[in-house]
Residue, then its C-alpha position, 0 to 999 in steps of 0.5 A: m671430558g668430551e662427553f661432559i661437553i657434549v652433555l652440556v651442548v645438548l642441554a644448552i640446546f634443549i634449554v634454548f629449545k624450551s625457552v623459545k616459543t613461536v606463537p602463530q598469528g591468531s592465537e595467544y598462549t597462557i604461561e604458568r609458573f609453578g602452576k600460577y598464571t603469569r602472562t599471555l604470549k602474543p603472536g610472534l617469537n617469545i622467550i620463557v624460562p624453561i622448566i619453570d614456565s609452561v604453556s597452560a593453554k593455546v587459545n584461538m583468538r579468531e572469530q568462531v562459530l558454535d552450532i546450537e542443536k535443535q530443541s523444543v520450545i513452548s510458546k506463550d500460546n502453548a504451541v510447541v516449536q522446534s528451534d535451533g541456532v548459530v552463534f558467532f563469537q570471539i575471544i578477546d581475553a585469553a586468560k579469562a577464557t582459560y581460567e574464568v570458565n571450565d569447558l568454554f564451548n559447552a558453557m556457551r552452548n548451554l547458555c545459548l540453549t536456555n536463553i533461546r528457550t526463555v526468549l522464545g517462550s515469552m512470545s506467541l507463535d505469531q510473534m516468533l515467526s514475524n519478529r526474527d530480527e527482534i529475537n536475534s537482537h535480544l539474544l545477542t544482548v543477553i548472551d553477550q552480557a552473560t559471556n563478558p566475564w569470560g573474556i568473550k565477545v558475541t558478535r552475532i546470533e541467529i535463529k536458524d529455523l523455527e518449525p511449528p507442528l505439521d497440523l498447526v502449519e496446515a491450520m496457518s495455511r488455511q487461515m492465510k488462504a481465508e485471509r487472502q480470500k477475505r481481502a479479495d472479496i473486500l477489494e471486489a466489493e469496493g470495486q463494485r461500490q465505486s462502479e455503482i457510485l460512478r454510475a449514479e454520478g453519471q446518471k445524476q449528471a445526465a439528469i441535471l443536464d436533461a433538466e437544464g435542457r428542458k428548462e432552456a427549452a421551456f424558456r425559449d418556448a415561453e419567450a416565443r409565445e411571449r413574442l407571438a402574443e406581443a405581435e398578436a397584441n400589436a396587430t389587434t392594436m393596429v386593427s383597433d386603431a384602424i377601426k377607430d379611424g373609420d377603416v373598416q377594411a382593416l377589420n375585414y382583412f383581420v377577420a378574413t386572415k384568421y378565418t383562412e388560417a382556421l380552414q387551413a388548419i382543418a384541411t391539413a389535419d392528418n385524420e381529416k379526409l373530408v372537409l365540410m365547408p360551413l354555411e357561412a362560406s359566403a362570408i369568406l368571399g365577402s372577407l376576401g372581397g374586403i381584402g381585395e378592396l384593402v389592397k386596392g386602397i393601399g395601391g391607390n395611396n402608393p404614388k408609384t402605381 
């Protein structure tokens, strides 16, 4: 009797142990009853029917990382590129991840490999190297849609490395150097062009200012000659009026003045060392005498003298 009780106690403990399942945080357990899926256990303490129910899979519900190994990809312009990547995903439905696909990680890896090859193969080499964000976005959309029936949410996918052949890298380096040299030559030529334009503008402005100066000087000279001619005309008119009135002394004064100015010009010339007086020098004395008479006449008419 005592042994039977002990067996019952041990059996009860075994049943309790088998019926209580503690699921850790970040995990979910799928339960099968006689080989058929019945429910999913959430984190915490759960009760199942021992012997009848069993845990078929323990699923990690946290975000996971899957490395995609390196593979050769032929671009649209026939360049062979070595490419690898990394995928971040999270299981959101433990039952689908367990029963909708066999070997989830292997299926994810092969799906990513084929889609990377497809997406990169539709691009040229320059597009591959310059549109990394666009490639990642396209891959994320395609792979997330493909894994949705498996209860998977792909949160991020990244192309880690794109390695063109060594000879192609060297050719690209030479091309980049030539392009930079071209830009430098263009900038230098543009600078010289701007310099020539500014120099020409400066010369143009200088020529305009010089012409304006000559124009102003010519205007001033013409104005001075006009006033001199006007003065000469006024003097001639006055002499003519004086002769008309019978004043011969005014004519003598006018002639003597002009004669004296002519002799002064001859005497002050730079290339003249010897001055020859004309035979009509006596006329000068006569003119001077006329000037003297004119001055006396003027003095005689002055009431203060």
